[in-house]
N, C-alpha and C positions, 0 to 999 in steps of 0.2 A: 463529719464527712465534707470533702472538699469537691465541688463540682468543676469539671473541666469544660471550659468554653472553647468553641472554635474561632478562630479569627476570620471572620467571613470576608474582610478586605483582602486577605492574602489569598482566598480561593475563588473570589468572584471577580469576574472582569468587570473593569470600569466602563463606563459609556462609551468612550472613544475606541476600546479595544476589543469591542464585540465583533465587529466585521474583519474578515482577513484582508490583509494589504494586496495590492496589485502583484507584488512580487510572490507571496505566498499562493495567490491564485494560479500564477503562472507556473510555479514549481509543480503544484497539484496537476494541471493540465498536462504538463511534462511528463509526470509520473504515471498519468491515468492507465495507458497500456499494461503497465507492470500491474497496478492495482486491480484492473479487470481480469488480468490472466490469473493473478492470485485467487481472486474471487471464483472463478471457474474451476480452478484446482480444489479449492476448498468445498465447493459444491460437489465435486466428484467424489471426494474423499468422504463427505457427509453421508452421500447416497449408499455407500456401502458400509455404515458403521454397524447396521443391525441386521447384516445379511451375508452370506459367503460371497467373496468377490468373484463374479462370473467373467468370462473372457471379454465381454464387451465393456464391463466395468473397468478391467485392467487396461483396455485400450484406452478408454476415455481418460483415465488418470494418467497414463503415459503421454497421452496427447496434450493433456492440459499441463503437465510438467515441463514438456518440450516448449509450450506456449509461454510459460512463466520464464524459461531460460532465454527464449529469443527475445523476450521483451526486456529483460535485464540486460542482455547483451547489446540491444538497439539503445537502451538509455545509456549505458556505460560509454557507447561509440559518441552518442550526442555530447555527452559531458567532456569527453576527451576532446573533440573537434571544437568545443568552445573555450576550453582552457589552453589548446594549443597555440590558438591565435593570440592569446593574451600576452604572454612573455615574450612572443618572437619579435 
């Protein structure tokens, strides 16, 4: 019988790679409104998993979906504005 060993070096970060870089932190901060909106939507969807959807629940889910779409649109505009000035 052969044992299968995992390569720990491949899956474990080395000491200098543990903390995120400044660029990664900035990217997370930029995307944070989208992340929070998605968390709100997920929370609204989880709430109705084990019960029938009431009118207030449906409104909450619709409101959360609109919030996600708005956050994504805003992020896309920010990215477009940043990239528009680069090649001009």
